[in-house]
C-alpha positions as CSV (number, residue, x, y, z in Angstrom):
1,M,-23.4,-8.7,-68.5
2,A,-25.0,-11.9,-69.7
3,T,-25.2,-15.3,-67.3
4,V,-23.6,-17.6,-68.2
5,I,-24.6,-21.3,-66.7
6,S,-23.7,-24.6,-67.2
7,E,-25.2,-26.7,-69.4
8,G,-26.0,-28.9,-66.8
9,E,-27.5,-26.2,-64.6
10,A,-29.7,-25.1,-67.2
11,Q,-30.8,-28.8,-67.6
12,A,-31.6,-29.0,-63.9
13,D,-34.0,-27.2,-63.5
14,I,-34.5,-25.2,-67.6
15,G,-37.8,-23.0,-66.6
16,R,-36.2,-20.8,-64.0
17,W,-33.9,-19.7,-67.0
18,I,-36.7,-19.8,-69.6
19,D,-38.3,-16.9,-67.2
20,R,-35.4,-15.3,-66.7
21,A,-34.1,-15.3,-70.3
22,L,-38.1,-14.2,-70.7
23,D,-37.8,-11.6,-68.3
24,G,-34.6,-9.8,-70.5
25,E,-31.8,-11.3,-69.1
26,D,-28.5,-12.9,-71.0
27,I,-28.7,-16.4,-70.2
28,V,-25.6,-17.7,-71.8
29,I,-24.7,-21.9,-71.5
30,A,-21.5,-23.3,-71.2
31,R,-20.4,-26.6,-71.8
32,S,-16.7,-27.3,-70.4
33,D,-15.9,-23.4,-70.6
34,D,-17.1,-23.4,-74.2
35,V,-20.1,-21.0,-74.9
36,Q,-23.0,-22.9,-76.5
37,L,-25.4,-21.2,-76.8
38,S,-28.3,-18.1,-75.9
39,L,-31.3,-18.4,-74.3
40,V,-33.1,-15.2,-75.9
41,P,-37.5,-15.0,-76.5
42,V,-39.0,-15.1,-79.2
43,R,-41.4,-12.2,-80.1
44,K,-43.9,-12.4,-82.5
45,R,-46.2,-9.9,-82.9
46,R,-50.0,-10.8,-83.7
47,R,-50.9,-9.2,-87.5
48,V,-54.4,-8.0,-87.0
49,P,-56.0,-8.3,-90.8
50,G,-57.8,-4.0,-91.2
51,R,-55.5,-2.5,-88.2
52,F,-54.8,0.3,-89.9
53,Q,-58.3,0.3,-91.9
54,G,-59.7,4.0,-92.4
55,Q,-56.0,5.4,-90.3
56,F,-54.7,6.4,-94.0
57,S,-55.3,6.8,-97.7
58,I,-53.9,6.4,-100.6
59,P,-54.9,8.9,-103.4
60,D,-55.7,7.5,-107.6
61,S,-52.5,10.0,-108.8
62,F,-50.1,7.4,-106.9
63,F,-50.6,4.4,-109.6
64,D,-50.1,6.8,-112.1
65,P,-46.7,6.3,-114.1
66,M,-43.8,8.4,-113.3
67,T,-43.0,11.6,-115.0
68,E,-39.5,11.8,-116.6
69,E,-37.7,13.7,-113.8
70,E,-38.6,11.3,-111.3
71,L,-37.9,8.1,-112.5
72,K,-33.8,10.6,-113.6
73,E,-34.8,11.0,-109.3
74,W,-34.8,7.3,-109.1
75,G,-31.7,6.4,-111.1
76,Y,-33.8,5.0,-114.3
């Protein structure tokens, strides 16, 4: 169940509401009893180049043309 707060409550203590949203709570902001928006944390994953290096390999045959049977399986 979401916590619904007024626009005034949000403005008065936005830091507290942001912290609660970051902790996983659903925070909904309403204006005149009309739901306007929801505070949702943005989860960004850091991309690490080469992260999977050496964990798997792709055989050279991967780049060979598909056989007629394989093409049919793919609908071509």
